[in-house]
C-alpha positions as CSV (number, residue, x, y, z in Angstrom):
1,I,-13.4,-20.0,0.2
2,F,-12.3,-22.7,2.7
3,M,-15.4,-22.2,4.9
4,A,-17.7,-22.4,1.9
5,Q,-16.4,-26.0,1.2
6,L,-17.2,-27.3,4.6
7,P,-20.9,-28.3,3.7
8,A,-19.3,-31.0,1.5
9,F,-18.8,-32.9,4.7
10,Q,-22.4,-32.6,5.7
11,R,-25.5,-34.7,4.7
12,C,-29.3,-34.1,4.7
13,D,-31.9,-36.8,4.6
14,D,-35.0,-34.6,4.9
15,A,-35.1,-33.2,1.3
16,P,-34.3,-34.5,-2.2
17,R,-31.6,-31.9,-2.7
18,F,-29.0,-30.7,-0.2
19,V,-29.7,-26.9,-0.9
20,E,-33.3,-27.4,0.0
21,C,-32.4,-28.4,3.6
22,K,-32.5,-25.8,6.3
23,L,-29.3,-25.3,8.4
24,E,-30.7,-27.1,11.4
25,Q,-31.6,-30.1,9.2
26,R,-28.0,-30.6,8.0
27,K,-25.8,-33.1,9.9
28,W,-22.0,-33.5,9.8
29,L,-20.5,-36.7,8.5
30,T,-18.9,-38.7,11.3
31,F,-16.6,-41.7,11.5
32,Q,-19.1,-43.3,13.9
33,D,-22.3,-43.0,11.8
34,D,-21.0,-42.3,8.2
35,T,-17.7,-44.1,8.2
36,S,-17.6,-45.2,4.5
37,Q,-19.1,-42.0,3.1
38,L,-16.7,-39.8,5.1
39,I,-13.7,-41.8,4.1
40,L,-14.6,-41.8,0.4
41,T,-15.2,-38.0,0.6
42,L,-11.7,-37.5,2.0
43,V,-10.3,-39.8,-0.7
44,H,-11.9,-37.7,-3.4
45,V,-10.5,-34.6,-1.9
46,A,-7.0,-36.1,-1.5
47,I,-6.9,-37.5,-5.1
48,C,-8.0,-34.3,-6.7
49,M,-5.5,-32.2,-4.7
50,A,-2.6,-34.7,-5.5
51,I,-3.5,-34.5,-9.3
52,M,-3.6,-30.7,-9.2
53,K,-0.2,-30.6,-7.4
54,F,1.8,-33.1,-9.5
55,F,0.1,-33.4,-12.9
56,P,1.5,-30.1,-14.2
57,S,5.0,-31.7,-13.8
58,V,4.2,-34.4,-16.3
59,P,6.3,-33.8,-19.5
60,K,4.5,-32.2,-22.5
61,I,0.9,-33.1,-21.6
62,G,1.1,-31.5,-18.1
63,K,1.3,-28.1,-19.6
64,I,-1.4,-28.6,-22.2
65,V,-4.2,-30.2,-20.3
66,P,-5.5,-28.3,-17.2
67,A,-4.8,-30.2,-14.0
68,S,-8.2,-29.3,-12.4
69,L,-10.0,-30.8,-15.5
70,V,-8.0,-34.0,-15.1
71,G,-8.8,-34.1,-11.4
72,L,-12.5,-33.6,-12.0
73,L,-12.6,-36.4,-14.7
74,V,-10.7,-38.8,-12.5
75,G,-12.9,-38.1,-9.5
76,T,-16.1,-38.6,-11.6
77,L,-14.7,-41.9,-13.1
78,I,-13.8,-43.2,-9.6
79,E,-17.2,-42.2,-8.1
80,H,-19.4,-43.9,-10.8
81,T,-17.3,-47.0,-11.4
82,L,-15.3,-47.9,-8.3
83,F,-17.2,-46.5,-5.4
84,R,-20.8,-47.1,-6.6
85,Q,-20.3,-50.3,-8.6
86,V,-17.7,-52.1,-6.5
87,F,-18.1,-50.8,-2.9
88,D,-21.8,-49.9,-3.3
89,V,-21.1,-46.6,-1.5
90,S,-21.6,-43.1,-2.9
91,T,-20.8,-39.6,-2.1
92,R,-22.9,-36.6,-2.9
93,T,-22.9,-35.3,-6.5
94,V,-23.9,-32.0,-8.0
95,E,-27.3,-33.5,-9.0
96,E,-28.0,-34.4,-5.4
97,T,-26.9,-30.9,-4.2
98,A,-28.7,-28.5,-6.6
99,Q,-30.4,-28.4,-10.0
100,M,-28.1,-27.2,-12.8
101,S,-30.4,-27.3,-15.8
102,G,-32.0,-24.2,-17.0
103,S,-33.0,-22.1,-20.1
104,L,-32.1,-18.9,-21.7
105,P,-33.2,-15.8,-19.8
106,K,-36.0,-13.6,-21.1
107,F,-36.1,-9.8,-21.0
108,D,-38.4,-8.5,-18.3
109,W,-38.6,-4.9,-17.3
110,P,-39.0,-4.8,-13.5
111,E,-42.1,-3.4,-11.9
112,V,-40.9,-1.8,-8.7
113,P,-43.3,-0.3,-6.1
114,R,-42.5,3.3,-5.5
115,D,-43.2,3.4,-1.8
116,S,-40.5,4.8,0.5
117,E,-39.8,1.4,2.2
118,T,-39.1,-0.4,-1.0
119,M,-36.9,2.4,-2.4
120,T,-35.0,2.5,0.9
121,N,-34.3,-1.2,0.7
122,I,-33.2,-1.0,-2.9
123,I,-30.8,1.8,-2.2
124,V,-29.3,0.2,1.0
125,F,-28.8,-3.2,-0.6
126,G,-27.7,-1.7,-3.9
127,V,-25.0,0.4,-2.3
128,T,-23.8,-2.4,0.0
129,L,-23.6,-4.9,-2.8
130,A,-21.9,-2.4,-5.1
131,A,-19.3,-1.7,-2.4
132,I,-18.7,-5.4,-1.7
133,G,-18.5,-6.2,-5.4
134,S,-16.1,-3.4,-6.1
135,V,-13.8,-4.4,-3.3
136,E,-13.8,-8.1,-4.2
137,S,-13.1,-7.3,-7.8
138,V,-10.2,-5.0,-7.1
139,L,-8.7,-7.5,-4.6
140,T,-9.1,-10.3,-7.1
141,L,-7.5,-8.3,-9.8
142,Q,-4.6,-7.5,-7.5
143,A,-4.2,-11.2,-6.5
144,C,-4.2,-12.2,-10.2
145,N,-1.5,-9.6,-10.9
146,E,0.7,-10.9,-8.1
147,I,0.3,-14.5,-9.3
148,T,1.2,-13.6,-12.9
149,D,3.8,-11.0,-12.0
150,T,1.9,-8.3,-13.9
151,V,2.4,-4.6,-13.1
152,P,-1.0,-3.3,-12.0
153,K,-2.6,-0.3,-13.6
154,I,-5.4,1.9,-12.3
155,S,-7.0,1.9,-15.7
156,D,-7.4,-1.9,-15.5
157,S,-9.3,-1.5,-12.2
158,N,-11.5,1.2,-13.7
159,Q,-12.2,-0.8,-16.8
160,E,-13.1,-3.9,-14.7
161,L,-15.5,-2.0,-12.4
162,F,-17.2,-0.2,-15.3
163,A,-17.7,-3.5,-17.1
164,Q,-19.0,-5.2,-13.9
165,G,-21.5,-2.4,-13.3
166,L,-22.7,-2.5,-16.8
167,A,-23.1,-6.3,-16.8
168,N,-25.0,-6.2,-13.5
169,L,-27.3,-3.6,-14.9
170,V,-28.1,-5.7,-18.0
171,S,-28.5,-8.9,-16.0
172,G,-31.1,-7.3,-13.8
173,L,-33.2,-6.7,-16.9
174,F,-33.2,-10.5,-17.5
175,R,-34.1,-11.5,-13.9
176,A,-30.5,-12.7,-13.5
177,M,-28.4,-12.4,-10.3
178,G,-25.6,-9.9,-10.4
179,G,-22.1,-10.8,-9.5
180,D,-18.4,-9.7,-9.3
181,A,-14.9,-11.1,-9.8
182,M,-14.4,-14.4,-7.9
183,I,-11.0,-15.2,-6.5
184,G,-11.6,-18.9,-6.6
185,Q,-12.5,-19.3,-10.2
186,S,-10.0,-16.6,-11.3
187,T,-7.2,-18.5,-9.5
188,I,-8.2,-21.8,-11.1
189,N,-8.2,-20.1,-14.4
190,I,-4.7,-18.7,-13.9
191,M,-3.4,-22.0,-12.5
192,N,-4.5,-23.7,-15.7
193,G,-2.6,-21.3,-17.9
194,A,-5.0,-18.5,-18.5
195,R,-3.4,-15.1,-19.1
196,Y,-5.8,-13.0,-21.2
197,R,-9.4,-11.8,-21.0
198,V,-10.5,-14.3,-23.6
199,S,-10.2,-17.0,-20.9
200,S,-12.8,-15.4,-18.7
201,T,-15.1,-14.9,-21.7
202,M,-14.8,-18.6,-22.6
203,S,-15.5,-19.4,-19.0
204,G,-18.8,-17.5,-19.1
205,L,-19.7,-19.1,-22.4
206,F,-19.0,-22.6,-21.1
207,M,-21.0,-21.9,-18.0
208,L,-24.0,-20.9,-20.1
209,S,-23.7,-24.0,-22.2
210,F,-23.5,-26.2,-19.1
211,V,-26.7,-24.7,-17.7
212,V,-28.6,-24.7,-21.0
213,A,-27.5,-28.0,-22.7
214,L,-24.7,-29.9,-20.8
215,S,-26.2,-30.0,-17.3
216,P,-26.5,-33.9,-17.3
217,F,-22.7,-34.1,-17.5
218,I,-22.1,-31.5,-14.8
219,E,-24.5,-33.2,-12.4
220,L,-22.3,-36.3,-12.4
221,L,-19.4,-34.5,-10.7
222,P,-18.8,-35.5,-7.0
223,V,-19.0,-32.5,-4.7
224,A,-15.9,-33.7,-2.9
225,T,-13.8,-33.5,-6.0
226,L,-14.9,-29.9,-6.5
227,T,-13.9,-29.3,-2.9
228,G,-10.4,-30.7,-3.6
229,V,-10.0,-28.2,-6.4
230,L,-11.0,-25.2,-4.2
231,F,-8.8,-26.4,-1.4
232,M,-5.9,-26.1,-3.8
233,V,-7.1,-22.6,-4.6
234,V,-7.1,-21.8,-0.9
235,L,-3.5,-23.1,-0.5
236,S,-2.4,-21.1,-3.6
237,T,-4.0,-17.8,-2.7
238,F,-3.5,-17.8,1.1
239,Q,-0.7,-15.3,2.2
240,W,1.4,-17.6,4.3
241,K,3.6,-14.7,5.4
242,T,0.6,-13.6,7.5
243,F,1.8,-15.9,10.3
244,N,5.2,-14.2,10.3
245,I,3.5,-10.8,10.5
246,L,1.3,-12.0,13.4
247,R,4.4,-13.3,15.2
248,Y,7.1,-10.8,14.5
249,G,5.2,-7.7,13.1
250,R,3.9,-4.7,14.9
251,L,1.0,-5.3,17.2
252,S,-1.1,-2.8,15.3
253,D,-0.6,-4.7,12.0
254,S,-1.5,-8.0,13.7
255,L,-4.6,-6.5,15.2
256,A,-5.6,-5.1,11.8
257,I,-5.3,-8.6,10.2
258,V,-7.3,-10.3,12.9
259,I,-10.0,-7.6,13.0
260,V,-10.5,-7.6,9.2
261,T,-10.6,-11.4,9.1
262,L,-13.2,-11.8,11.8
263,I,-15.5,-9.0,10.5
264,A,-15.2,-10.4,6.9
265,V,-16.3,-13.8,8.2
266,M,-19.0,-12.6,10.5
267,Y,-20.5,-9.8,8.3
268,N,-19.1,-9.0,4.9
269,L,-16.0,-7.9,3.1
270,A,-17.0,-4.3,2.6
271,I,-17.6,-3.6,6.3
272,A,-14.3,-5.4,7.1
273,I,-12.3,-3.3,4.6
274,A,-13.9,-0.1,5.9
275,V,-13.2,-1.0,9.5
276,G,-9.6,-2.0,8.6
277,I,-9.0,1.3,6.8
278,I,-10.3,3.4,9.7
279,F,-8.3,1.4,12.2
280,S,-5.1,1.7,10.2
281,A,-5.7,5.4,9.7
282,L,-6.1,6.0,13.4
283,I,-2.8,4.1,14.1
284,H,-1.0,6.1,11.4
285,A,-2.4,9.3,13.0
286,W,-1.1,8.2,16.4
287,D,2.3,7.3,15.1
288,S,2.6,10.6,13.0
289,G,1.6,12.6,16.0
290,R,4.4,11.1,18.1
291,H,7.0,11.8,15.4
292,V,6.7,15.6,15.3
293,S,9.8,17.4,16.7
294,A,11.5,20.7,16.9
295,D,15.0,22.2,17.2
296,I,14.7,25.1,19.7
297,E,17.3,27.9,20.1
298,H,17.4,31.0,22.2
299,K,19.5,33.6,20.5
300,A,19.8,37.2,19.3
301,M,18.5,37.9,15.9
302,I,17.7,40.9,13.6
303,V,14.0,40.9,13.1
304,N,12.8,43.5,10.6
305,K,16.0,45.5,11.2
306,E,15.7,45.4,15.0
307,E,17.8,43.3,17.2
308,K,15.8,41.1,19.5
309,F,16.4,38.1,21.8
310,V,14.1,35.4,20.4
311,K,13.1,31.8,20.8
312,Y,13.7,30.2,17.4
313,V,11.6,27.0,16.9
314,H,12.5,24.9,13.8
315,M,9.5,22.5,13.4
316,K,9.9,19.1,11.8
317,G,7.0,16.8,10.8
318,S,3.3,17.1,10.2
319,I,1.1,19.2,12.5
320,F,-2.5,17.9,12.6
321,F,-5.1,16.7,15.2
322,G,-2.8,13.9,16.3
323,S,0.3,16.1,16.9
324,A,-1.3,19.4,17.8
325,R,-0.9,18.7,21.6
326,E,2.8,18.0,21.1
327,F,3.1,21.3,19.1
328,I,1.4,23.3,21.8
329,N,3.6,21.8,24.6
330,L,6.7,23.4,22.9
331,F,5.7,26.8,24.1
332,S,5.3,28.5,27.5
333,V,3.8,32.0,27.8
334,A,5.5,32.5,31.2
335,E,9.0,31.4,30.3
336,D,9.4,32.2,26.6
337,P,10.9,35.6,25.5
338,E,8.9,38.4,23.9
339,T,9.5,37.2,20.4
340,I,9.0,33.6,19.2
341,I,9.8,32.6,15.6
342,I,8.3,29.4,14.3
343,D,10.1,28.0,11.2
344,F,7.9,25.7,9.1
345,K,10.6,24.9,6.4
346,D,10.5,21.2,7.3
347,A,6.9,21.0,8.6
348,L,3.4,21.0,7.2
349,V,0.1,22.3,8.5
350,I,-2.3,19.5,7.7
351,D,-5.8,20.3,9.1
352,H,-7.9,22.8,11.0
353,S,-6.6,21.4,14.3
354,A,-3.1,22.6,13.4
355,V,-4.5,26.0,12.4
356,A,-6.4,26.3,15.7
357,A,-3.3,25.3,17.6
358,I,-1.2,28.1,15.9
359,Q,-4.0,30.6,16.5
360,G,-4.3,29.6,20.1
361,I,-0.6,30.0,20.8
362,T,-0.7,33.4,19.0
363,T,-3.6,34.6,21.0
364,R,-2.2,33.6,24.4
365,F,1.2,35.3,23.6
366,E,-0.5,38.4,22.3
367,K,-2.4,38.8,25.6
368,A,1.0,38.7,27.4
369,D,2.4,41.4,25.0
370,K,4.5,38.9,23.2
371,T,4.9,38.3,19.4
372,V,4.7,35.0,17.4
373,L,6.2,35.1,13.9
374,L,5.7,32.4,11.2
375,T,8.4,32.0,8.5
376,N,9.2,29.6,5.6
377,L,5.6,28.5,5.4
378,P,5.0,26.0,2.5
379,T,2.4,27.2,0.0
380,K,-0.3,24.6,1.0
381,S,0.2,25.4,4.7
382,K,-0.1,29.1,4.1
383,G,-3.3,28.5,2.1
384,R,-4.8,26.5,5.0
385,L,-4.0,29.2,7.4
386,Q,-5.4,31.9,5.2
387,R,-8.6,30.0,4.5
388,T,-9.6,29.4,8.1
389,G,-7.4,31.7,10.1
390,D,-7.5,35.3,11.2
391,H,-6.3,37.3,8.1
392,E,-5.4,40.4,10.0
393,M,-3.3,38.5,12.5
394,L,-1.7,36.4,9.8
395,R,-0.5,39.6,8.0
396,K,1.4,40.5,11.1
397,Q,2.7,37.1,11.7
398,I,3.9,35.7,8.4
399,T,7.5,37.0,7.9
400,D,9.9,36.3,5.0
401,S,13.2,34.7,6.0
402,E,14.9,37.7,4.4
403,H,13.8,39.9,7.2
404,L,15.4,37.5,9.8
405,K,19.1,37.4,10.4
406,D,21.3,35.9,13.1
407,V,23.5,38.3,15.0
408,E,27.0,37.0,14.2
409,G,29.4,36.3,17.0
410,G,26.8,37.5,19.6
411,G,27.5,41.2,18.6
412,S,24.8,43.8,18.3
413,A,22.9,44.6,15.2
414,M,24.6,48.0,14.9
415,E,28.1,46.4,15.2
416,Q,27.2,43.8,12.5
417,Q,26.0,46.5,10.2
418,E,29.2,48.5,10.7
419,N,31.2,45.4,10.0
420,N,29.3,44.8,6.8
421,D,29.9,48.5,5.7
422,E,33.6,48.3,6.5
423,T,34.2,45.1,4.5
424,P,34.5,46.8,1.0
425,R,36.8,49.5,2.4
426,S,39.0,46.9,4.1
427,A,39.4,45.0,0.8
428,A,40.3,48.3,-1.0
429,A,42.8,49.2,1.7
430,T,44.4,45.7,1.4
431,A,44.8,46.1,-2.4
432,A,46.3,49.6,-2.0
433,Q,48.7,48.3,0.6
434,R,49.8,45.5,-1.8
435,K,50.4,48.1,-4.5
436,K,52.4,50.2,-2.1
437,D,54.5,47.3,-1.1
438,G,55.3,46.6,-4.8
439,K,53.4,43.4,-5.1
440,K,51.5,43.0,-8.3
441,Q,47.8,41.9,-7.9
442,P,47.3,38.7,-10.0
443,K,44.6,39.0,-12.5
444,S,44.3,35.3,-13.5
445,L,45.3,31.8,-12.3
446,Q,48.3,31.7,-14.7
447,E,49.8,34.7,-12.9
448,L,49.9,32.9,-9.5
449,Q,53.3,31.9,-8.3
450,M,52.4,28.2,-8.1
451,F,51.9,28.1,-11.8
452,N,55.1,29.9,-12.7
453,S,57.7,27.4,-11.4
454,S,60.6,26.6,-13.7
455,V,60.7,23.3,-15.7
456,E,64.3,22.6,-14.5
457,G,63.1,22.6,-10.9
458,V,60.5,20.0,-11.7
459,E,63.0,17.8,-13.5
460,M,65.4,18.0,-10.6
461,E,62.7,16.9,-8.2
462,L,61.8,13.9,-10.4
463,N,65.5,12.9,-10.5
464,N,65.7,13.0,-6.8
465,L,62.7,10.8,-6.5
466,E,64.1,8.2,-8.8
467,K,67.4,8.0,-6.8
468,M,65.5,7.5,-3.6
469,Q,63.0,4.9,-5.0
470,G,65.2,3.1,-7.5
471,N,64.3,2.1,-11.0
472,V,61.0,0.2,-11.2
473,S,60.1,-2.2,-14.0
474,V,56.7,-3.9,-14.5
475,H,56.5,-7.4,-15.9
476,S,53.5,-9.2,-17.1
477,K,52.1,-11.5,-14.5
478,K,51.5,-14.1,-17.2
479,D,55.2,-14.2,-18.1
480,E,57.0,-13.6,-14.8
481,G,54.3,-14.6,-12.3
482,Q,55.0,-11.5,-10.2
483,F,56.1,-7.9,-10.1
484,S,59.8,-7.1,-9.4
485,N,62.0,-4.1,-8.6
486,E,65.4,-3.6,-10.2
């Protein structure tokens, strides 16, 4: 928006209207050759910006009359009374820039040649413009939601894009130019108090009336005054926190901002957004790949009722093309034991690169007569493995955690099983011993000794505490001002 206002500080003497001049025919206003015109142009911009900044603070009327409208009226009045009549110096107006008058459009079904070259151009430009229009409209809607503190909804974006596509389709049937949401006009609308869709509808109706009937009035407006309005839009919509991000943020975030900005200026917004998304996705993949980790233990375990010394790898994080190399480096065919158990309870298998990494590890260990078992696989991860992996190998690998047990205390599986079998008998023997010793087995909490103390013993204990502590009386702080002990 800012760069689009810079032609307001240019002049062209080779054509009756500024838009009819070629780029090489346009010349910048300078203090050396165009002193008066450049100064008055800057005065127009400054006055309009000052009015838009301070007029809303005027009691009562400031909230009723739009500040931008006041700025445009004041600028037009100064241009045609003070500058032109008194100083005999003028700045460029809308009439001297482009023709505004027009008529109602007529229906005209387009006759499109059906050769391949024409159809290719239509498809390429159509897709490009649709992408740019969609991105700009969604970003404009998001900016408006931020300014008005409105909670965004996906349905609002869908409705906006559908209406925009339908309107562009209809406008093409009337030889009209398609369009999309415009951040400048939308911001001006909101700054002037607009909050509902009726405001944008009225904006379209007024634009139609200006072109069809009221063009003589619009052509009186100084271009510099319109530039002042849009400069205020730039100041209101610019994310000033960007400088903090560039200075203190991550290098990748700063690079993304710079890359998207440069590409949007040099080419278009759609390409800039696409490049920015790809760049951010690669950075995220790089960061996610570095965050994969594992807890590794070498211990004795019972695997399918057999005691084995295993390498137990508890994976954490996402395994995909960015982290597959880190995952592979956790294993060594030469140094690892004969059984490797990979626990995926806190990990996810994201893509085929992860599946290929798991299959590669399994194949290498299998050639060395070693086994790789997979346990606690999430449902989605198991589905990815089964869709693209070796089904026969997976049936051997995937093991339920119920079939895996630690050998407690470092003992053997047989000793652990014997201890488990002896546990009920030990409990029965203990109960029999208590019965033999004359001790009654309590059947409820009320029968426990701690709940059967005499009341006299409790009262005696309370009396002893009173003697040691002394009598305590509590007085209201309002009456006595403090607590006291007697």
